[in-house]
Structures are given as structure tokens and as C-alpha cells.
ZATORFI-12482 format. One record per atom (N, C-alpha, C): x, y, z; atom name. Coordinates in nm, 2 decimals. Atoms other than C-alpha are relative to their C-alpha. Layout:
BEGIN
{x X&y Y&z Z&site CA}
...
//
This chain:
BEGIN
{x -0.04&y 0.08&z 0.11&site N}
{x 2.15&y 7.90&z 6.23&site CA}
{x 0.01&y -0.16&z 0.02&site C}
{x 0.01&y 0.16&z -0.03&site N}
{x 2.19&y 7.52&z 6.36&site CA}
{x -0.16&y -0.05&z 0.00&site C}
{x 0.13&y 0.03&z 0.00&site N}
{x 1.83&y 7.50&z 6.44&site CA}
{x -0.07&y 0.02&z -0.14&site C}
{x 0.06&y -0.04&z 0.11&site N}
{x 1.71&y 7.65&z 6.12&site CA}
{x 0.05&y -0.13&z -0.10&site C}
{x -0.05&y 0.15&z 0.09&site N}
{x 1.95&y 7.35&z 5.93&site CA}
{x -0.08&y -0.11&z 0.04&site C}
{x 0.06&y 0.13&z -0.06&site N}
{x 1.82&y 7.09&z 6.16&site CA}
{x -0.15&y 0.02&z -0.06&site C}
{x 0.14&y 0.01&z 0.03&site N}
{x 1.46&y 7.19&z 6.09&site CA}
{x -0.02&y -0.01&z -0.17&site C}
{x -0.02&y 0.02&z 0.13&site N}
{x 1.54&y 7.23&z 5.72&site CA}
{x 0.00&y -0.15&z -0.07&site C}
{x -0.04&y 0.11&z 0.02&site N}
{x 1.68&y 6.87&z 5.72&site CA}
{x -0.12&y -0.10&z 0.01&site C}
{x 0.10&y 0.09&z -0.04&site N}
{x 1.43&y 6.72&z 5.90&site CA}
{x -0.14&y 0.03&z -0.12&site C}
{x 0.11&y -0.01&z 0.12&site N}
{x 1.13&y 6.90&z 5.64&site CA}
{x 0.04&y -0.08&z -0.11&site C}
{x -0.03&y 0.08&z 0.12&site N}
{x 1.33&y 6.73&z 5.35&site CA}
{x -0.01&y -0.16&z 0.03&site C}
{x 0.04&y 0.15&z 0.02&site N}
{x 1.32&y 6.36&z 5.51&site CA}
{x -0.13&y -0.01&z 0.02&site C}
{x 0.12&y -0.01&z -0.02&site N}
{x 0.95&y 6.45&z 5.58&site CA}
{x -0.04&y -0.01&z -0.11&site C}
{x 0.04&y 0.01&z 0.12&site N}
{x 0.89&y 6.51&z 5.22&site CA}
{x 0.03&y -0.10&z -0.04&site C}
{x -0.03&y 0.15&z 0.09&site N}
{x 1.07&y 6.22&z 5.10&site CA}
{x -0.04&y -0.09&z 0.06&site C}
{x 0.08&y 0.14&z -0.04&site N}
{x 0.89&y 5.97&z 5.34&site CA}
{x -0.16&y 0.06&z -0.06&site C}
{x 0.14&y -0.04&z 0.08&site N}
{x 0.56&y 6.15&z 5.20&site CA}
{x 0.01&y -0.03&z -0.15&site C}
{x 0.02&y 0.03&z 0.14&site N}
{x 0.65&y 6.12&z 4.84&site CA}
{x 0.02&y -0.18&z -0.03&site C}
{x 0.02&y 0.15&z -0.01&site N}
{x 0.74&y 5.74&z 4.90&site CA}
{x -0.09&y -0.05&z 0.06&site C}
{x 0.09&y 0.08&z -0.02&site N}
{x 0.44&y 5.64&z 5.06&site CA}
{x 0.01&y -0.04&z 0.14&site C}
{x -0.01&y 0.05&z -0.10&site N}
{x 0.59&y 5.55&z 5.35&site CA}
{x -0.10&y 0.06&z 0.17&site C}
{x 0.07&y -0.08&z -0.11&site N}
{x 0.41&y 5.80&z 5.61&site CA}
{x -0.10&y 0.06&z -0.07&site C}
{x 0.10&y -0.10&z 0.03&site N}
{x 0.09&y 6.00&z 5.58&site CA}
{x 0.00&y 0.14&z 0.08&site C}
{x -0.01&y -0.11&z -0.10&site N}
{x 0.10&y 6.35&z 5.71&site CA}
{x -0.09&y 0.03&z 0.14&site C}
{x 0.11&y -0.01&z -0.08&site N}
{x -0.20&y 6.32&z 5.94&site CA}
{x 0.09&y 0.02&z 0.10&site C}
{x -0.06&y 0.04&z -0.17&site N}
{x 0.02&y 6.21&z 6.26&site CA}
{x 0.09&y 0.19&z 0.03&site C}
{x -0.05&y -0.12&z -0.05&site N}
{x 0.29&y 6.50&z 6.22&site CA}
{x -0.06&y 0.14&z -0.02&site C}
{x 0.04&y -0.15&z 0.01&site N}
{x 0.08&y 6.79&z 6.10&site CA}
{x -0.09&y -0.01&z 0.12&site C}
{x 0.11&y -0.03&z -0.13&site N}
{x -0.20&y 6.73&z 6.41&site CA}
{x 0.11&y 0.01&z 0.10&site C}
{x -0.10&y 0.00&z -0.08&site N}
{x 0.11&y 6.67&z 6.62&site CA}
{x 0.05&y 0.16&z 0.04&site C}
{x -0.07&y -0.13&z 0.03&site N}
{x 0.27&y 7.01&z 6.51&site CA}
{x -0.09&y 0.10&z 0.02&site C}
{x 0.08&y -0.10&z -0.02&site N}
{x -0.06&y 7.21&z 6.48&site CA}
{x -0.04&y 0.00&z 0.17&site C}
{x 0.06&y -0.03&z -0.17&site N}
{x -0.15&y 7.15&z 6.87&site CA}
{x 0.08&y 0.03&z 0.06&site C}
{x -0.06&y -0.05&z -0.05&site N}
{x 0.18&y 7.25&z 6.98&site CA}
{x 0.02&y 0.15&z -0.04&site C}
{x 0.01&y -0.11&z 0.04&site N}
{x 0.17&y 7.56&z 6.77&site CA}
{x -0.14&y 0.04&z 0.05&site C}
{x 0.11&y -0.08&z -0.08&site N}
{x -0.18&y 7.65&z 6.92&site CA}
{x 0.04&y 0.00&z 0.16&site C}
{x -0.06&y 0.03&z -0.13&site N}
{x -0.05&y 7.56&z 7.26&site CA}
{x 0.11&y 0.09&z 0.01&site C}
{x -0.09&y -0.13&z 0.00&site N}
{x 0.24&y 7.79&z 7.19&site CA}
{x -0.07&y 0.14&z 0.01&site C}
{x 0.06&y -0.13&z 0.02&site N}
{x 0.02&y 8.07&z 7.08&site CA}
{x -0.09&y 0.02&z 0.11&site C}
{x 0.09&y 0.01&z -0.12&site N}
{x -0.23&y 8.03&z 7.38&site CA}
{x 0.12&y 0.07&z 0.10&site C}
{x -0.09&y -0.01&z -0.13&site N}
{x 0.06&y 8.03&z 7.65&site CA}
{x 0.12&y 0.02&z -0.01&site C}
{x -0.18&y -0.02&z 0.04&site N}
{x 0.41&y 8.20&z 7.54&site CA}
{x 0.05&y 0.08&z 0.09&site C}
{x -0.15&y -0.06&z -0.08&site N}
{x 0.69&y 8.29&z 7.72&site CA}
{x 0.06&y 0.12&z -0.05&site C}
{x -0.05&y -0.11&z 0.06&site N}
{x 0.74&y 8.64&z 7.64&site CA}
{x -0.10&y 0.11&z -0.04&site C}
{x 0.15&y -0.09&z 0.06&site N}
{x 0.55&y 8.92&z 7.47&site CA}
{x 0.00&y -0.03&z -0.13&site C}
{x 0.04&y 0.03&z 0.13&site N}
{x 0.62&y 8.78&z 7.14&site CA}
{x -0.05&y -0.15&z -0.08&site C}
{x 0.06&y 0.12&z 0.00&site N}
{x 0.37&y 8.50&z 7.05&site CA}
{x 0.03&y -0.10&z -0.08&site C}
{x -0.02&y 0.06&z 0.13&site N}
{x 0.46&y 8.45&z 6.70&site CA}
{x 0.15&y -0.07&z 0.01&site C}
{x -0.11&y 0.07&z -0.03&site N}
{x 0.82&y 8.40&z 6.79&site CA}
{x 0.01&y -0.11&z 0.08&site C}
{x 0.03&y 0.10&z -0.10&site N}
{x 0.75&y 8.19&z 7.06&site CA}
{x -0.05&y -0.16&z -0.04&site C}
{x 0.08&y 0.13&z 0.05&site N}
{x 0.53&y 7.96&z 6.86&site CA}
{x 0.12&y -0.05&z -0.13&site C}
{x -0.09&y 0.04&z 0.07&site N}
{x 0.79&y 7.95&z 6.58&site CA}
{x 0.14&y -0.08&z 0.05&site C}
{x -0.17&y 0.06&z -0.05&site N}
{x 1.09&y 7.86&z 6.80&site CA}
{x -0.08&y -0.14&z 0.08&site C}
{x 0.05&y 0.12&z -0.03&site N}
{x 0.89&y 7.60&z 6.95&site CA}
{x -0.03&y -0.13&z -0.11&site C}
{x 0.05&y 0.08&z 0.11&site N}
{x 0.74&y 7.44&z 6.63&site CA}
{x 0.15&y -0.05&z -0.08&site C}
{x -0.12&y -0.01&z 0.07&site N}
{x 1.08&y 7.45&z 6.45&site CA}
{x 0.11&y -0.06&z 0.09&site C}
{x -0.12&y 0.06&z -0.12&site N}
{x 1.29&y 7.30&z 6.74&site CA}
{x 0.02&y -0.12&z -0.09&site C}
{x -0.05&y 0.15&z 0.07&site N}
{x 1.46&y 6.98&z 6.61&site CA}
{x -0.05&y -0.12&z 0.09&site C}
{x 0.05&y 0.11&z -0.09&site N}
{x 1.35&y 6.79&z 6.91&site CA}
{x -0.16&y -0.06&z -0.06&site C}
{x 0.16&y -0.01&z 0.04&site N}
{x 0.97&y 6.86&z 6.82&site CA}
{x -0.02&y -0.09&z -0.13&site C}
{x 0.01&y 0.10&z 0.13&site N}
{x 0.99&y 6.75&z 6.46&site CA}
{x 0.04&y -0.11&z 0.00&site C}
{x -0.10&y 0.13&z 0.01&site N}
{x 1.25&y 6.47&z 6.50&site CA}
{x -0.14&y -0.09&z 0.08&site C}
{x 0.10&y 0.06&z -0.10&site N}
{x 0.96&y 6.34&z 6.77&site CA}
{x -0.16&y -0.02&z -0.08&site C}
{x 0.13&y -0.01&z 0.08&site N}
{x 0.66&y 6.44&z 6.52&site CA}
{x 0.01&y -0.11&z -0.12&site C}
{x -0.03&y 0.02&z 0.10&site N}
{x 0.82&y 6.31&z 6.21&site CA}
{x 0.03&y -0.16&z -0.02&site C}
{x -0.06&y 0.13&z 0.02&site N}
{x 1.00&y 6.02&z 6.27&site CA}
{x -0.07&y -0.09&z 0.09&site C}
{x 0.03&y 0.09&z -0.11&site N}
{x 0.90&y 5.88&z 6.62&site CA}
{x -0.18&y 0.00&z 0.01&site C}
{x 0.18&y 0.05&z -0.04&site N}
{x 0.49&y 5.92&z 6.64&site CA}
{x -0.03&y -0.06&z -0.11&site C}
{x 0.05&y 0.06&z 0.09&site N}
{x 0.46&y 5.79&z 6.30&site CA}
{x 0.08&y -0.15&z -0.04&site C}
{x -0.04&y 0.15&z -0.04&site N}
{x 0.61&y 5.44&z 6.41&site CA}
{x -0.10&y -0.09&z -0.07&site C}
{x 0.13&y 0.07&z 0.02&site N}
{x 0.40&y 5.15&z 6.26&site CA}
{x -0.07&y -0.08&z 0.13&site C}
{x 0.09&y 0.11&z -0.09&site N}
{x 0.39&y 4.95&z 6.59&site CA}
{x -0.07&y 0.11&z 0.12&site C}
{x 0.09&y -0.11&z -0.10&site N}
{x 0.27&y 5.27&z 6.81&site CA}
{x -0.11&y 0.10&z -0.06&site C}
{x 0.13&y -0.12&z 0.01&site N}
{x 0.07&y 5.47&z 6.60&site CA}
{x -0.14&y -0.10&z -0.05&site C}
{x 0.12&y 0.07&z 0.03&site N}
{x -0.29&y 5.37&z 6.52&site CA}
{x -0.04&y -0.01&z -0.19&site C}
{x 0.03&y 0.04&z 0.16&site N}
{x -0.42&y 5.27&z 6.16&site CA}
{x -0.12&y 0.09&z -0.08&site C}
{x 0.08&y -0.06&z 0.01&site N}
{x -0.72&y 5.46&z 6.16&site CA}
{x 0.00&y 0.15&z -0.03&site C}
{x -0.06&y -0.13&z 0.01&site N}
{x -0.75&y 5.82&z 6.02&site CA}
{x -0.04&y 0.11&z 0.12&site C}
{x 0.03&y -0.10&z -0.15&site N}
{x -0.96&y 5.95&z 6.35&site CA}
{x 0.09&y 0.00&z 0.09&site C}
{x -0.10&y 0.05&z -0.11&site N}
{x -0.74&y 5.74&z 6.56&site CA}
{x 0.14&y 0.09&z -0.03&site C}
{x -0.15&y -0.09&z 0.02&site N}
{x -0.41&y 5.93&z 6.40&site CA}
{x -0.01&y 0.12&z 0.04&site C}
{x 0.02&y -0.13&z 0.00&site N}
{x -0.56&y 6.25&z 6.44&site CA}
{x -0.01&y 0.02&z 0.21&site C}
{x 0.03&y -0.01&z -0.13&site N}
{x -0.66&y 6.17&z 6.80&site CA}
{x 0.14&y -0.02&z 0.09&site C}
{x -0.14&y 0.02&z -0.04&site N}
{x -0.31&y 6.02&z 6.88&site CA}
{x 0.07&y 0.10&z 0.01&site C}
{x -0.06&y -0.12&z 0.01&site N}
{x -0.16&y 6.29&z 6.75&site CA}
{x 0.00&y 0.14&z 0.09&site C}
{x 0.05&y -0.14&z -0.08&site N}
{x -0.33&y 6.58&z 6.96&site CA}
{x 0.01&y -0.05&z 0.10&site C}
{x 0.00&y 0.04&z -0.14&site N}
{x -0.32&y 6.35&z 7.28&site CA}
{x 0.16&y 0.00&z 0.00&site C}
//
């Protein structure tokens, strides 16, 4: 329950930053999408979907994707550069 609440609060913060125009969704969605694909390809256990959801909605991953990866100093400014940065 705590993880769900934390993920929900992080998503609310993400929505707020998007609405205010502070960040674009390119880096966080590329970052989370890459983790989701790798979690589906290499699951730990029998249930691929449950493993992927546990990895994507973990608080630390979302915190890094939404708030740390979109930092102005470290993130690229071009659209392609942001996607390559997030996937890498």
C-alpha cells in the first residue's frame, strides 16, 4: 500500500510539472518504458506482468525518472538527445 501511495504521489508531481511546462514527458517516459521492456524480457519469477509493474511503479525508479533525470544541468536539450539519454 505504501508503494502504491508513493507512486501515486510521484505521478501527481509529474502531472503538475508537465502542466506547468517545467519538464517534457520525453525523458521520464523513455526511461520508464526502457525499464518496463527489460523487466518483461528478463523477469524474476513466473509472472512477467507483476514483475514489470513492481519495477516500474517502485518509488526509487519513478523518483529518478521524473525528478533526477529531467534536471536542467544534466539532461540534453534536443528531442533525440533526450530519448537517447533516457534509454541509456
